[in-house]
C-alpha positions as CSV (number, residue, x, y, z in Angstrom):
1,M,-29.6,-1.5,2.5
2,S,-28.8,1.7,3.2
3,L,-25.3,2.9,1.5
4,G,-24.6,5.8,4.1
5,L,-25.7,8.9,1.2
6,G,-28.3,10.7,3.6
7,W,-25.3,12.8,5.7
8,K,-26.8,15.0,8.4
9,L,-25.9,18.7,8.4
10,K,-23.4,19.5,11.5
11,D,-22.9,22.7,13.0
12,A,-19.4,24.2,11.7
13,D,-19.9,26.6,15.0
14,E,-20.0,23.3,17.1
15,V,-16.7,21.4,15.0
16,A,-14.9,25.0,16.0
17,A,-15.0,24.5,19.4
18,G,-13.8,21.2,19.4
19,G,-16.0,18.7,18.1
20,V,-16.2,16.3,15.3
21,V,-17.7,15.4,12.2
22,A,-18.6,11.7,12.1
23,P,-19.0,9.8,9.3
24,D,-22.7,9.8,8.5
25,E,-22.5,13.6,9.2
26,R,-21.3,16.2,6.5
27,L,-19.8,20.6,6.9
28,G,-22.0,22.7,4.4
29,W,-21.2,21.8,0.8
30,G,-19.0,24.5,0.2
31,K,-16.2,23.4,3.2
32,T,-17.0,19.7,2.4
33,V,-15.7,20.3,-1.4
34,G,-12.2,21.8,0.5
35,L,-11.7,18.7,2.6
36,G,-12.4,16.7,-0.3
37,A,-9.5,18.9,-2.4
38,Q,-7.2,18.2,0.9
39,H,-8.1,14.1,0.5
40,V,-6.7,14.6,-3.4
41,V,-3.6,15.9,-2.3
42,A,-2.9,13.8,0.0
43,M,-3.4,10.7,-2.1
44,F,-2.4,12.3,-5.3
45,G,1.4,11.7,-4.9
46,A,2.0,8.0,-4.6
47,T,-1.3,7.4,-6.5
48,F,0.6,8.5,-9.4
49,V,4.2,7.9,-8.9
50,F,3.7,3.7,-8.2
51,P,1.2,3.2,-11.7
52,L,4.9,4.8,-13.3
53,I,7.1,2.5,-11.7
54,M,4.6,-0.5,-12.5
55,G,4.5,0.6,-16.1
56,L,1.2,1.7,-15.9
57,N,-0.8,4.7,-17.1
58,A,-0.6,6.8,-14.3
59,Q,-4.0,9.0,-15.5
60,L,-6.2,5.7,-15.8
61,A,-4.8,5.2,-12.1
62,I,-5.9,8.0,-11.0
63,M,-9.0,7.8,-12.9
64,M,-9.5,4.5,-11.5
65,S,-8.7,5.3,-8.1
66,G,-12.0,7.5,-7.9
67,I,-14.1,4.9,-9.0
68,A,-12.5,2.7,-6.8
69,T,-13.4,4.4,-3.5
70,I,-17.2,5.0,-4.8
71,I,-17.3,1.3,-4.8
72,F,-15.8,1.2,-1.1
73,L,-17.8,3.0,0.7
74,L,-20.9,1.8,-1.0
75,I,-19.3,-1.6,0.1
76,V,-19.1,-0.8,3.3
77,Q,-22.1,1.6,3.5
78,G,-20.5,4.7,4.5
79,K,-18.7,3.4,7.8
80,V,-15.8,3.6,7.0
81,P,-14.3,6.8,5.7
82,S,-11.3,6.0,3.4
83,Y,-9.5,6.9,-0.2
84,L,-8.7,4.0,-2.4
85,G,-5.0,5.1,-3.9
86,T,-2.9,2.7,-5.6
87,S,-1.5,0.4,-3.6
88,A,2.8,0.0,-3.0
89,S,2.2,-3.8,-1.9
90,F,1.8,-5.4,-6.2
91,V,5.4,-3.4,-7.1
92,G,8.0,-6.2,-6.4
93,G,5.7,-8.9,-8.0
94,V,4.9,-6.2,-10.7
95,A,8.7,-6.2,-11.7
96,A,9.3,-9.7,-11.6
97,I,6.6,-9.9,-14.0
98,R,8.0,-7.5,-16.3
99,A,11.8,-9.0,-15.5
100,N,10.3,-12.4,-16.5
101,G,8.9,-10.9,-20.4
102,G,5.6,-10.6,-19.2
103,D,3.4,-7.6,-20.8
104,S,0.8,-5.0,-18.8
105,K,-2.3,-6.8,-19.9
106,E,-0.5,-9.9,-17.9
107,V,0.2,-7.4,-15.2
108,T,-3.4,-6.5,-14.8
109,G,-4.3,-10.0,-15.0
110,A,-2.7,-11.0,-12.2
111,I,-4.1,-7.7,-10.5
112,L,-7.2,-8.8,-10.8
113,I,-6.8,-12.5,-9.5
114,A,-5.5,-11.2,-6.5
115,G,-7.9,-8.7,-5.7
116,I,-10.5,-11.6,-6.6
117,V,-9.0,-13.6,-4.3
118,L,-9.4,-10.5,-1.7
119,A,-12.5,-10.0,-2.2
120,I,-13.1,-13.6,-1.5
121,V,-11.3,-13.5,2.0
122,G,-13.1,-10.0,3.2
123,V,-16.5,-12.3,2.3
124,I,-15.2,-15.1,4.6
125,I,-14.1,-12.7,7.5
126,H,-17.5,-11.2,7.7
127,F,-19.7,-14.5,7.7
128,A,-16.8,-17.0,9.4
129,G,-14.8,-14.3,11.9
130,S,-10.6,-13.9,11.6
131,G,-10.0,-16.7,14.1
132,F,-8.4,-18.5,10.3
133,L,-6.8,-16.2,9.4
134,H,-4.8,-15.4,13.2
135,K,-3.8,-19.0,13.1
136,A,-2.7,-18.7,8.9
137,L,-1.1,-15.4,9.3
138,P,0.8,-14.8,12.4
139,P,2.7,-11.7,12.9
140,V,5.7,-13.4,12.0
141,V,4.3,-14.8,8.6
142,T,2.8,-11.3,7.8
143,G,5.6,-9.3,8.5
144,A,8.4,-11.1,7.0
145,V,6.0,-10.9,3.7
146,V,5.7,-7.6,4.0
147,M,9.3,-7.1,4.5
148,L,10.5,-9.2,1.3
149,I,8.0,-7.3,-1.0
150,G,10.3,-4.2,-0.1
151,F,13.3,-5.4,-0.3
152,N,13.2,-7.6,-3.4
153,L,12.8,-4.2,-4.8
154,A,15.9,-3.1,-4.0
155,P,17.6,-3.9,-7.8
156,V,15.0,-2.0,-9.6
157,V,16.0,0.9,-7.7
158,A,19.9,0.3,-8.3
159,N,19.7,-0.6,-12.1
160,I,16.7,1.1,-13.5
161,Y,15.9,4.8,-11.8
162,W,18.9,5.8,-10.0
163,P,21.7,5.2,-12.8
164,Q,19.4,7.7,-15.3
165,D,20.4,10.2,-13.2
166,Q,22.6,10.1,-9.7
167,W,22.8,13.2,-8.8
168,V,19.4,14.0,-9.1
169,A,18.0,11.0,-7.5
170,L,20.6,12.0,-4.7
171,L,19.2,15.1,-4.0
172,T,15.7,14.1,-4.5
173,M,16.4,11.3,-1.8
174,L,17.7,14.0,0.7
175,F,14.9,16.4,0.1
176,T,12.0,13.5,0.9
177,I,14.0,12.5,4.1
178,I,14.0,15.9,5.1
179,V,10.4,17.2,4.5
180,A,9.4,13.6,6.0
181,V,11.3,14.4,8.8
182,A,11.7,18.0,9.8
183,F,7.4,19.3,8.9
184,R,5.0,18.0,11.3
185,G,1.2,17.3,10.1
186,F,0.0,17.6,6.9
187,I,3.4,18.8,5.1
188,G,5.2,15.7,6.3
189,R,2.7,13.3,4.6
190,I,3.1,14.7,1.4
191,S,6.6,14.4,1.4
192,V,6.9,12.2,-1.4
193,F,4.7,14.3,-3.4
194,L,6.9,17.3,-2.7
195,A,10.2,15.6,-3.5
196,L,8.8,14.9,-6.9
197,I,7.8,18.6,-7.7
198,F,11.1,19.6,-6.1
199,G,13.1,16.7,-8.1
200,T,11.2,17.6,-11.6
201,L,12.1,21.0,-11.1
202,L,15.7,20.4,-10.4
203,S,15.8,18.7,-13.6
204,W,14.3,21.1,-15.2
205,I,17.0,23.7,-14.2
206,L,19.8,21.4,-14.7
207,D,18.6,20.9,-18.8
208,K,18.8,24.6,-19.1
209,T,22.3,25.2,-17.4
210,A,24.2,22.1,-17.4
211,G,22.5,20.6,-20.7
212,P,21.2,17.1,-21.8
213,I,22.6,14.4,-19.6
214,T,24.1,10.8,-21.2
215,S,23.0,7.9,-19.0
216,V,20.6,4.7,-19.6
217,L,17.2,5.0,-20.3
218,G,14.8,2.9,-18.1
219,G,13.9,-0.1,-20.8
220,A,17.1,0.9,-23.1
221,T,20.3,-1.0,-23.2
222,E,22.4,1.8,-24.4
223,A,23.6,5.3,-22.9
224,T,22.2,8.0,-25.0
225,E,22.2,11.7,-24.7
226,H,18.9,13.3,-23.4
227,L,17.0,15.5,-21.4
228,R,16.0,15.4,-17.6
229,W,13.0,16.4,-18.3
230,N,11.1,15.2,-21.6
231,T,8.2,17.8,-22.1
232,A,7.6,17.2,-25.9
233,G,4.4,14.7,-24.8
234,I,2.5,17.4,-22.7
235,G,1.8,19.9,-25.2
236,E,0.6,17.4,-27.7
237,A,-1.5,15.9,-25.4
238,S,-5.4,17.2,-25.3
239,W,-6.6,19.0,-22.3
240,F,-10.0,16.7,-22.0
241,G,-10.5,13.1,-23.0
242,F,-10.3,9.5,-22.0
243,P,-7.2,7.7,-21.4
244,P,-5.4,6.4,-24.6
245,A,-5.4,2.5,-25.4
246,T,-2.6,0.5,-25.1
247,T,-0.8,0.6,-28.2
248,I,2.6,-1.0,-29.7
249,A,5.0,0.9,-31.4
250,A,6.9,0.0,-35.0
251,D,10.1,-0.9,-32.6
252,G,7.9,-3.5,-30.3
253,K,7.9,-0.9,-27.3
254,E,4.8,-0.4,-25.3
255,A,2.8,2.4,-24.7
256,V,0.5,1.4,-22.2
257,G,-3.0,2.6,-21.4
258,W,-6.4,1.3,-21.1
259,H,-6.8,-2.4,-21.9
260,F,-8.4,-5.6,-21.1
261,P,-6.1,-8.3,-19.0
262,T,-4.9,-11.3,-20.4
263,F,-4.1,-14.3,-17.5
264,S,-0.9,-16.5,-16.7
265,M,-0.6,-18.7,-13.6
266,A,3.0,-17.8,-13.5
267,A,2.2,-14.2,-13.1
268,I,-0.8,-14.9,-11.2
269,L,1.5,-16.3,-8.2
270,L,4.0,-13.7,-8.3
271,V,1.7,-11.1,-6.8
272,L,-0.2,-13.0,-4.8
273,P,2.1,-12.8,-1.4
274,A,0.6,-8.7,-2.4
275,V,-2.6,-10.2,-0.6
276,I,-1.2,-10.6,2.5
277,A,-0.1,-7.5,2.7
278,L,-2.9,-5.7,1.4
279,I,-4.7,-7.8,4.5
280,A,-2.7,-6.5,7.5
281,E,-2.6,-2.5,5.7
282,N,-6.3,-2.6,5.6
283,T,-6.7,-3.8,8.9
284,G,-4.7,-1.8,10.4
285,H,-6.2,1.5,8.9
286,V,-9.5,0.4,10.0
287,K,-8.6,-0.2,13.1
288,A,-6.7,3.5,13.2
289,V,-10.1,4.9,12.2
290,A,-12.2,3.1,14.4
291,E,-9.9,4.8,17.0
292,M,-10.2,8.2,15.9
293,T,-14.2,8.1,15.2
294,G,-14.8,6.4,18.4
295,H,-17.0,3.7,16.5
296,D,-16.9,-0.1,16.5
297,L,-15.8,-1.6,13.0
298,N,-15.0,-4.6,13.4
299,P,-18.1,-5.7,12.5
300,V,-18.0,-4.3,9.1
301,M,-13.6,-5.2,8.7
302,G,-15.4,-8.1,6.5
303,K,-16.7,-5.6,4.1
304,A,-13.4,-3.2,3.9
305,I,-11.1,-5.7,3.4
306,A,-13.9,-7.1,0.6
307,G,-14.5,-3.5,-0.5
308,D,-10.7,-2.9,-1.7
309,G,-10.6,-6.3,-3.3
310,V,-13.8,-5.3,-5.3
311,G,-12.0,-1.9,-6.3
312,T,-9.1,-3.4,-7.0
313,A,-10.3,-5.8,-9.8
314,V,-12.3,-3.8,-11.3
315,A,-9.5,-0.7,-11.8
316,S,-7.2,-3.8,-13.3
317,L,-10.4,-5.0,-15.2
318,F,-9.6,-2.1,-17.4
319,G,-5.9,-1.5,-17.3
320,G,-5.8,0.3,-14.1
321,S,-3.4,0.1,-11.2
322,P,-4.4,-2.0,-7.6
323,T,-6.1,-0.1,-5.0
324,T,-5.6,-0.1,-1.2
325,T,-6.9,2.3,1.5
326,Y,-4.4,5.6,2.2
327,A,-3.2,6.2,5.4
328,E,-2.2,9.7,4.1
329,N,-6.2,10.6,4.2
330,I,-6.1,8.6,7.0
331,G,-3.8,11.4,8.9
332,V,-6.0,14.0,7.0
333,M,-8.8,13.1,9.0
334,A,-6.4,13.3,12.4
335,A,-5.3,17.0,11.6
336,T,-8.8,17.9,10.6
337,R,-10.7,15.9,12.6
338,V,-13.6,15.4,9.7
339,Y,-14.5,12.2,9.5
340,S,-17.1,12.7,6.6
341,T,-17.4,10.1,3.7
342,A,-19.0,13.0,2.0
343,A,-15.6,14.8,1.5
344,Y,-14.1,11.5,0.5
345,Y,-17.1,11.1,-2.4
346,V,-16.0,14.9,-3.7
347,A,-12.4,13.8,-3.9
348,A,-13.6,10.6,-5.9
349,L,-15.6,12.4,-8.6
350,V,-12.5,15.5,-8.4
351,A,-9.9,12.2,-9.2
352,L,-12.1,11.0,-11.8
353,L,-12.2,14.4,-13.6
354,F,-8.1,14.8,-13.7
355,G,-8.9,11.2,-15.0
356,L,-10.0,12.7,-17.9
357,S,-7.6,14.9,-18.9
358,P,-4.6,13.1,-21.5
359,K,-2.7,16.2,-21.0
360,F,-2.1,15.7,-17.0
361,G,-1.9,11.8,-17.8
362,A,1.3,13.2,-20.2
363,L,2.7,15.4,-17.4
364,V,2.8,12.6,-14.8
365,S,4.6,10.5,-17.5
366,S,6.7,12.9,-17.8
367,V,8.6,12.6,-14.4
368,P,12.5,11.9,-15.0
369,G,14.1,8.7,-14.0
370,G,16.5,10.4,-11.2
371,V,13.7,11.8,-9.7
372,L,11.2,8.5,-9.3
373,G,15.2,6.4,-8.3
374,G,15.3,9.3,-5.2
375,I,11.9,8.5,-4.3
376,T,11.8,4.8,-4.8
377,V,14.9,4.3,-2.9
378,V,13.3,5.8,0.2
379,L,9.7,3.9,-0.1
380,Y,11.1,0.2,-1.1
381,G,12.9,1.0,2.4
382,M,9.8,2.3,4.0
383,I,7.8,-0.9,2.4
384,G,10.1,-3.3,3.6
385,L,10.6,-1.8,7.0
386,L,7.4,-1.8,7.8
387,G,7.8,-6.0,8.1
388,A,9.6,-5.3,11.0
389,K,6.7,-2.9,12.5
390,I,4.5,-5.5,12.3
391,W,7.6,-7.9,14.4
392,K,7.8,-4.6,16.4
393,E,4.4,-3.7,17.6
394,N,3.7,-7.5,17.6
395,G,6.2,-8.5,19.9
396,V,7.2,-11.5,17.7
397,D,10.0,-13.9,19.7
398,F,13.1,-14.3,17.4
399,A,14.5,-16.1,20.7
400,N,11.8,-18.7,19.5
401,P,13.6,-21.4,16.4
402,I,9.6,-21.5,15.2
403,N,9.8,-18.1,14.6
404,L,13.4,-17.4,13.8
405,V,14.5,-20.6,11.1
406,P,11.7,-21.2,8.9
407,V,10.9,-16.9,8.4
408,A,15.3,-16.5,7.5
409,A,15.0,-19.1,4.9
410,G,11.8,-17.1,3.5
411,I,13.4,-13.5,3.3
412,V,16.3,-14.5,1.9
413,I,14.6,-16.1,-0.9
414,G,12.3,-13.5,-1.6
415,I,15.3,-10.7,-1.5
416,G,17.8,-12.9,-3.1
417,D,15.5,-13.9,-6.0
418,V,16.1,-17.8,-5.8
419,K,14.7,-19.5,-8.1
420,M,12.9,-22.7,-8.2
421,K,12.5,-24.1,-12.0
422,F,10.0,-26.5,-12.1
423,S,9.4,-27.4,-16.0
424,D,10.6,-25.6,-19.0
425,S,7.1,-23.0,-18.3
426,F,6.9,-22.9,-14.8
427,T,9.6,-21.1,-12.4
428,L,8.8,-19.7,-9.1
429,S,11.1,-17.2,-7.7
430,G,11.7,-14.1,-5.0
431,I,8.5,-12.7,-3.4
432,A,6.1,-15.7,-4.8
433,L,8.5,-18.4,-3.5
434,G,9.4,-16.5,-0.6
435,T,6.2,-16.0,0.7
436,I,5.1,-19.7,0.0
437,V,8.5,-20.9,2.0
438,A,7.3,-18.6,4.5
439,I,4.2,-19.7,5.2
440,L,4.5,-23.4,4.7
441,A,7.6,-23.8,6.6
442,Y,6.6,-21.8,9.5
443,H,3.3,-24.1,10.1
444,L,5.9,-27.1,9.2
445,A,8.3,-26.0,11.9
446,K,5.5,-25.2,14.4
447,A,3.7,-28.9,13.9
448,V,7.3,-30.6,14.9
449,A,8.3,-28.4,17.7
450,H,8.4,-29.3,21.8
451,Q,4.5,-27.7,23.1
452,D,6.4,-25.1,25.0
453,L,7.7,-23.4,21.7
454,R,4.4,-24.0,20.1
455,D,2.3,-21.8,23.0
456,R,5.3,-18.9,22.5
457,A,5.5,-19.2,18.6
458,D,2.2,-16.6,17.3
459,G,3.0,-13.8,19.7
460,T,0.3,-11.3,19.8
461,A,-2.5,-11.2,16.4
462,I,-2.6,-8.7,13.8
463,A,-5.7,-9.5,12.2
464,V,-9.5,-8.7,12.8
465,G,-11.2,-7.9,16.1
466,D,-10.4,-7.9,19.9
467,Y,-7.1,-10.2,20.4
468,T,-5.4,-11.4,23.8
469,Y,-1.4,-11.6,23.5
470,G,-0.4,-15.2,24.2
471,D,2.1,-17.0,26.5
472,S,2.0,-20.1,28.2
473,D,3.1,-18.6,31.5
474,G,0.0,-16.2,31.6
475,V,2.2,-13.3,31.1
476,D,1.9,-11.0,28.0
477,D,5.2,-11.5,25.8
478,L,4.9,-7.6,25.6
479,Y,6.0,-7.3,29.5
480,Q,8.0,-10.5,29.3
481,D,11.2,-8.6,29.3
482,G,10.0,-5.0,29.9
483,D,10.7,-2.6,32.6
484,P,9.3,-3.3,36.3
485,A,6.6,-0.4,35.7
486,A,5.2,-2.2,33.3
487,R,5.5,-5.7,34.7
488,E,3.6,-4.4,37.4
489,R,0.7,-3.1,35.0
490,E,0.7,-6.6,34.0
491,A,0.2,-8.3,37.3
492,G,-2.5,-5.6,38.2
493,R,-4.6,-7.0,35.1
494,R,-4.2,-10.3,35.7
495,H,-5.6,-9.2,39.3
496,N,-8.3,-7.3,38.3
497,P,-9.4,-8.9,35.0
498,G,-11.9,-6.9,34.2
499,G,-9.8,-3.6,34.4
500,P,-9.1,-0.8,31.6
501,D,-5.9,-2.9,31.0
502,S,-7.2,-6.4,30.6
503,G,-5.9,-8.9,28.2
504,R,-7.3,-7.0,25.2
505,H,-5.6,-4.9,22.9
506,R,-6.0,-3.0,19.7
507,L,-3.3,-2.3,16.9
């Protein structure tokens, strides 16, 4: 079995003249290393910001992202160029676990099970096709789950990060927005990373000019006087070494590092909804890569989803963060037209080297809480709005009560952290309960509804492979209320089913 390691050397002059470098090709190793470094910069910010938010070790997360990327590339046999960085989809579930008293071992145990479930789903898709997935998780449900995952996190910003330094948080938020909107291309895509640098430097300047601040630090209950940017641990850390093991201090506080997971059913249920988000995320990313490379990647879609699941499981087995394919790195490929998986192997090895520096880990862990507040208020909102993006791009009709009513209930339950207590030891709430309600109530509503409502309920399909936008009258839902030109194109498609605008659409 080929592992996709036999790259053909591509002539640099041909690429300069407008050619592309395919996944199974590479430039000279010097240029390939440079491209790999670009991928490291692209994934860097989010890959260590999200572990900090989840209370996991950022140094370990960087290291395990490199290992997970190599695992992914081997599973897809080098056909899907992608980097696996830290997933944001688990942040809400992890926050809920910690709010219920769970420690990092329970967090990574739950993530490990979610990774295994994702891998199993990928294997099923690979061998059985994606029809069952389309029916179980239509776009209205998938969008709802992604939305409640993001918006459920609003209290984390409001109660933990933002109050640590409201002015630094505000200015960091504004900086993130300005860079993301004002700059095109690569600069705009790394706005979070640049905002992190900006906010940290701003905190340092304020420490030197205005002195310490009095606020409640994350995990504390009372306000204390402290520097905004505490760099004490950076100087004490060594340059080289493995990430530290998790320890418990005398005051009972956890110093998180590598560890082996423990398992709790309550914690597992809180993170399982993230699997739905990862399926949608991986599908969209693989489709984007397919469009850019001109390669049909549907045959390896299941492998890609399984590869992400295995990467997540392996990372969390040692206390690392969950992984997912990164849109930031897809953006780098779009800008450079270099799709070589060799560059991703280089990026993975560089990440491994970063993970072997405790000093780097201490630097990352020192990021001020106010800076995280400014960044997360944008990131959490963006996660939530991705759900709305799924609805829009898939033509979900909320005039249909099958789509509107059950999903409305699930979203409010998820965002409002509604609780259902089954016993003294088992409670469902927030993301987990909202996801269950959204999925089960949707299928219940569809089962009891009139046939004409059922025919129009699913909208377009969001998952693997080609699909047809469905509607009982034979006209695509996306064109139903569109402009006259759109309706004319649709009419032409129906009269010419073999034409380029036939009813088969891709994400």
